[in-house]
PLY file of the C-alpha trace (Angstrom):
ply
format ascii 1.0
element vertex 114
property float x
property float y
property float z
element edge 113
property int vertex1
property int vertex2
end_header
133.14 -33.41 37.05
134.53 -31.65 40.13
132.04 -28.80 39.69
129.18 -31.30 39.45
130.32 -33.03 42.63
130.45 -29.77 44.59
127.10 -28.67 43.16
125.55 -31.91 44.41
127.08 -31.45 47.86
125.91 -27.86 48.12
122.41 -28.71 46.94
122.12 -31.52 49.49
123.39 -29.27 52.27
120.55 -26.79 52.13
117.74 -27.36 54.53
114.64 -29.01 53.09
112.45 -28.07 56.06
110.57 -24.82 56.26
112.10 -22.34 58.66
108.88 -22.45 60.67
109.14 -26.19 61.40
108.86 -27.01 65.08
111.37 -29.45 66.51
111.75 -30.88 69.98
114.79 -31.73 72.04
115.50 -31.86 75.77
111.75 -31.74 76.39
111.46 -28.29 74.83
110.07 -27.15 71.50
112.34 -25.16 69.19
111.52 -23.26 66.03
114.14 -22.50 63.41
114.51 -19.22 61.54
116.84 -17.83 58.90
119.26 -15.25 60.30
122.35 -14.03 58.38
121.89 -16.80 55.77
121.94 -19.43 58.53
119.12 -21.58 59.88
119.28 -21.01 63.65
117.06 -20.94 66.72
114.15 -18.56 66.25
115.05 -16.55 69.36
118.28 -15.49 67.59
116.16 -13.08 65.50
115.55 -10.90 68.55
118.74 -11.23 70.60
122.37 -12.16 70.28
123.15 -15.84 70.25
126.19 -17.97 69.56
124.58 -19.73 66.57
124.34 -16.59 64.46
127.89 -15.36 65.09
130.08 -18.43 65.63
132.89 -18.89 63.12
132.48 -22.01 60.99
135.82 -23.71 60.36
136.77 -27.19 59.15
137.77 -29.83 61.63
139.88 -32.91 60.95
137.24 -35.31 59.66
138.23 -38.93 59.15
136.76 -41.09 56.40
133.00 -41.30 56.77
132.65 -38.62 59.44
130.22 -35.78 58.81
132.25 -32.59 58.32
129.49 -30.53 59.96
129.53 -32.71 63.07
133.32 -32.57 63.29
133.31 -28.78 62.84
130.65 -28.47 65.54
132.73 -30.47 68.03
136.28 -29.43 67.16
136.13 -25.81 66.03
132.81 -24.35 67.13
132.52 -25.54 70.74
129.09 -27.08 70.26
127.45 -30.46 70.69
125.92 -32.35 67.74
122.28 -33.28 68.26
119.41 -34.63 66.18
116.02 -32.93 66.59
112.69 -34.49 65.59
109.39 -32.82 64.69
107.00 -35.69 65.45
106.29 -36.18 61.73
109.27 -38.48 61.12
111.41 -35.51 60.05
114.74 -34.89 61.69
117.29 -32.11 61.62
120.90 -32.41 62.75
122.07 -29.35 64.63
124.98 -27.98 66.61
123.78 -26.96 70.10
125.68 -24.18 71.89
125.98 -23.38 75.59
123.41 -20.56 75.32
120.83 -23.07 74.01
120.92 -21.78 70.43
121.24 -24.20 67.53
122.76 -24.01 64.05
121.72 -26.60 61.46
124.28 -28.92 59.91
122.97 -27.79 56.50
124.01 -24.23 57.31
127.41 -25.41 58.55
128.00 -27.50 55.41
126.99 -24.61 53.16
129.57 -22.36 54.81
132.26 -25.06 54.76
131.84 -25.80 51.07
131.13 -22.29 49.82
134.35 -20.83 51.28
0 1
1 2
2 3
3 4
4 5
5 6
6 7
7 8
8 9
9 10
10 11
11 12
12 13
13 14
14 15
15 16
16 17
17 18
18 19
19 20
20 21
21 22
22 23
23 24
24 25
25 26
26 27
27 28
28 29
29 30
30 31
31 32
32 33
33 34
34 35
35 36
36 37
37 38
38 39
39 40
40 41
41 42
42 43
43 44
44 45
45 46
46 47
47 48
48 49
49 50
50 51
51 52
52 53
53 54
54 55
55 56
56 57
57 58
58 59
59 60
60 61
61 62
62 63
63 64
64 65
65 66
66 67
67 68
68 69
69 70
70 71
71 72
72 73
73 74
74 75
75 76
76 77
77 78
78 79
79 80
80 81
81 82
82 83
83 84
84 85
85 86
86 87
87 88
88 89
89 90
90 91
91 92
92 93
93 94
94 95
95 96
96 97
97 98
98 99
99 100
100 101
101 102
102 103
103 104
104 105
105 106
106 107
107 108
108 109
109 110
110 111
111 112
112 113
């Protein structure tokens, strides 16, 4: 039963959007790309960015809090944000001071696969 529960969590954590989906936040358009088994800002493919190297560690989530959001705030130094693509799709991300983003799905996968 425990294995089934974790399998369901892991399966739901992986991103359902194509890496080429275009999202908008702060008036700018952002594409996501897979880098080092993480879904991050596309520009991270060509240069260093916080999203592709930040250490993912658990925070102290209370009942009902999203562990990815808590990790983003408490252990990764980022800000949780929800991006939209104009097609009623949304993606929760952790935004870092260099403007790079890391998806909550990627954070959850690392939290639960450790």
